[in-house]
C-alpha positions as CSV (number, residue, x, y, z in Angstrom):
1,X,177.6,93.7,215.4
2,X,174.1,93.5,216.9
3,X,175.6,94.1,220.4
4,X,177.4,97.3,219.2
5,X,174.4,98.6,217.4
6,X,172.0,97.9,220.2
7,X,173.2,101.0,222.0
8,X,171.3,103.1,219.5
9,X,168.8,100.6,218.1
10,X,166.4,97.8,219.1
11,X,166.5,94.4,217.3
12,X,163.7,91.8,217.2
13,X,164.8,88.5,215.8
14,X,163.3,85.1,215.3
15,X,165.9,82.4,215.5
16,X,166.7,78.9,216.4
17,X,170.4,79.7,216.7
18,X,171.8,79.1,220.2
19,X,174.5,81.8,219.9
20,X,171.7,84.5,219.6
21,X,170.3,83.3,222.9
22,X,173.5,84.3,224.7
23,X,173.3,88.0,223.6
24,X,169.6,88.6,223.9
25,X,168.1,90.5,226.9
26,X,164.5,89.3,226.6
27,X,162.8,86.2,225.2
28,X,159.2,85.6,224.1
29,X,157.3,82.4,223.3
30,X,154.5,82.3,220.8
31,X,151.8,79.8,221.7
32,X,148.9,78.6,219.6
33,X,145.6,77.3,221.0
34,X,143.1,74.9,219.4
35,X,141.5,77.7,217.5
36,X,144.7,78.7,215.8
37,X,145.0,81.9,217.8
38,X,148.4,82.9,218.9
39,X,149.4,84.4,222.2
40,X,152.8,85.8,223.3
41,X,154.4,85.5,226.7
42,X,157.7,86.3,228.2
43,X,159.9,83.3,228.9
44,X,163.2,82.7,230.6
45,X,166.5,82.2,228.8
46,X,166.5,78.6,229.9
47,X,163.1,78.0,228.4
48,X,164.2,79.5,225.1
49,X,167.4,77.3,225.2
50,X,165.3,74.2,225.8
51,X,163.1,75.0,222.8
52,X,166.1,75.5,220.6
53,X,167.6,72.3,221.8
54,X,164.4,70.4,221.0
55,X,164.2,71.8,217.5
56,X,167.8,70.8,216.8
57,X,166.9,67.2,217.8
58,X,163.9,67.2,215.4
59,X,166.0,68.2,212.4
């Protein structure tokens, strides 16, 4: 459904679901420093997959 609707709309999702990684075009990581300030950077699909895999092991 998201793939079909993406022709006319943009979707921003936050997820730990691996199947969403297969359809996304861009990935971003949110990093926190010692002062609790977040920063955002673009990451590769492989980095996103590694993060999702690590979270699955924790749970």
